[in-house]
MIFILUM-454251 format. One record per residue (C-alpha): residue in one letter; x, y, z negated. Coordinates in steps of 0.2 Angstrom, whole numbers, padded with zeros to 4 digits, always signed. Each point is the difference from the previous one (the first is absolute). Example, Ala and Ser with C-alpha at 12.3 -4.5 7.8 and 13.67 -1.06 7.14 Angstrom:
2
a+0062-0022-0039
s+0006+0017+0003
//
This chain:
163
m-0145-0058+0238
v-0006-0008-0016
q+0005+0010-0015
a+0003-0010-0018
r-0011+0004-0012
k+0009+0005-0017
s-0006-0012-0014
n-0005+0008-0017
m+0006-0017-0010
t+0012+0003-0013
i+0012-0014-0004
i+0001-0003-0018
p+0019-0002-0006
f+0007-0016-0003
w+0001+0000-0019
l-0019+0006-0002
a-0005-0016+0011
v+0012-0012-0012
a-0008+0009-0016
i-0019-0002+0007
m+0004-0019+0004
i+0009-0002-0019
l-0016+0007-0007
a-0012-0011+0010
a+0010-0014-0005
a+0000+0004-0019
i-0020+0004+0002
l-0001-0018+0008
i+0010-0008-0014
v-0010+0009-0014
a-0017-0006+0008
i+0006-0018+0002
y+0007+0000-0018
f-0017+0006-0007
l-0010-0011+0011
s+0009-0015-0005
c+0003+0003-0018
r-0014+0003-0013
w-0001+0016-0011
p-0001-0003-0019
d-0016-0007-0005
a-0007-0001+0017
g-0014-0012+0004
q-0003-0005-0017
n-0019+0002+0000
s-0001-0004+0018
n-0016-0010+0006
v+0010-0009+0014
p-0001-0018-0004
n+0016-0011+0000
n-0004-0014+0013
h+0018-0006+0000
n-0002-0019-0001
g+0019-0005+0002
a+0000+0003+0020
n+0012+0014+0007
n-0016+0013-0001
v+0006+0016-0006
v-0014+0010-0010
t-0001+0019+0000
g+0008+0008-0015
q+0012-0015-0003
t+0018+0004-0004
l+0011-0014+0007
s+0018+0007-0001
c+0011+0009-0013
v+0018+0009+0000
g+0010-0002-0014
m+0017-0004-0007
i+0006-0017-0006
d+0001+0002-0019
s+0005-0018-0003
i+0000-0018+0007
a-0004-0015-0008
g-0002-0018+0008
k-0012+0003+0017
s-0007+0016-0007
l+0004+0018-0001
v-0005+0015-0011
v-0003+0015+0010
k-0001+0018-0006
t-0014+0009+0010
k-0011+0014-0001
l-0015-0010+0007
n-0018+0009-0003
q+0007+0009-0015
t+0000+0017-0005
v+0014+0011+0008
g+0017-0004-0009
q-0006-0015-0010
e+0009-0017+0006
i-0006-0017-0003
l+0009-0017+0000
l-0007-0012+0012
t+0004-0019+0000
v+0003-0006+0018
n-0001-0019+0002
v+0007-0007+0016
s-0004-0017+0008
d+0009-0011+0015
a-0013+0010+0012
t+0007+0017-0005
k+0010+0009+0014
y+0015+0011-0004
s+0008+0015+0011
s+0011+0013-0002
v+0000+0019+0009
a+0013+0011+0000
l-0003+0016+0007
p+0013+0014+0004
k+0003+0016-0011
t-0004+0011+0015
l-0010-0005+0016
s+0011+0001+0016
a-0008+0008+0016
t+0010-0012+0011
a-0011-0009+0012
g+0000-0019-0003
e+0010+0001-0017
q-0008-0013-0012
t-0005+0010-0015
a-0003-0015-0012
d+0008-0015-0004
i-0014-0013-0004
k+0006-0017-0006
d-0007-0016-0008
v+0007-0002-0018
s-0005-0013-0014
f-0005+0001-0018
g+0018-0002-0005
d+0004+0016+0009
l-0011+0011-0011
k+0008+0008-0015
v-0005+0012-0014
g+0000+0017+0005
d-0007-0003+0018
q-0012+0010+0007
i-0015-0012+0007
v-0017+0000+0008
v-0011-0014-0006
i-0014-0007+0011
s-0013-0012-0008
q-0016-0007+0007
t-0012+0005-0014
d-0004+0017-0008
i+0015+0005-0011
v-0009+0015-0010
g-0002-0002-0018
k+0011-0016-0001
t+0016-0002-0009
e+0004-0017+0010
i-0001-0004+0019
t+0006-0013+0013
a+0010+0008+0014
t-0003-0006+0018
s+0014+0013+0006
i+0014+0009-0008
q+0010+0013+0010
k+0016+0007-0008
t+0003+0018+0005
a+0017+0009+0000
v+0009+0015+0008
k+0016-0005+0011
//
């Protein structure tokens, strides 16, 4: 007769597994943020040449996007309040020009995420320039490095909100 062996494995409680997953997700988000954003004054003395010749090449050290709040709208441009490449707590006003080629979208995220399988967690839709208003939180994407600039042209603008 074969006797079943007793396992020495300990099963961790569900709450501990969830806590570990949340911690891992937080670490991943922070890592992505710091890899995609630049520290203040980072790369100012860099010896990396800027080989951007108008093509869609991204040179190491370039910052192509920023997050901010719309401060004002005039014609086909926005003034965005952002903390792009500034010392902690210091905001700048960045003029964002748009063209006919600029793409617009809106993402509405829920206040809390549901664990229900198959449930859509974000509402993503196309919007237009006219849907943007003062006070909206937006992500601006440009094809050129925006660090140190006060005026850029956006290739994409994404409005973000909590539903």
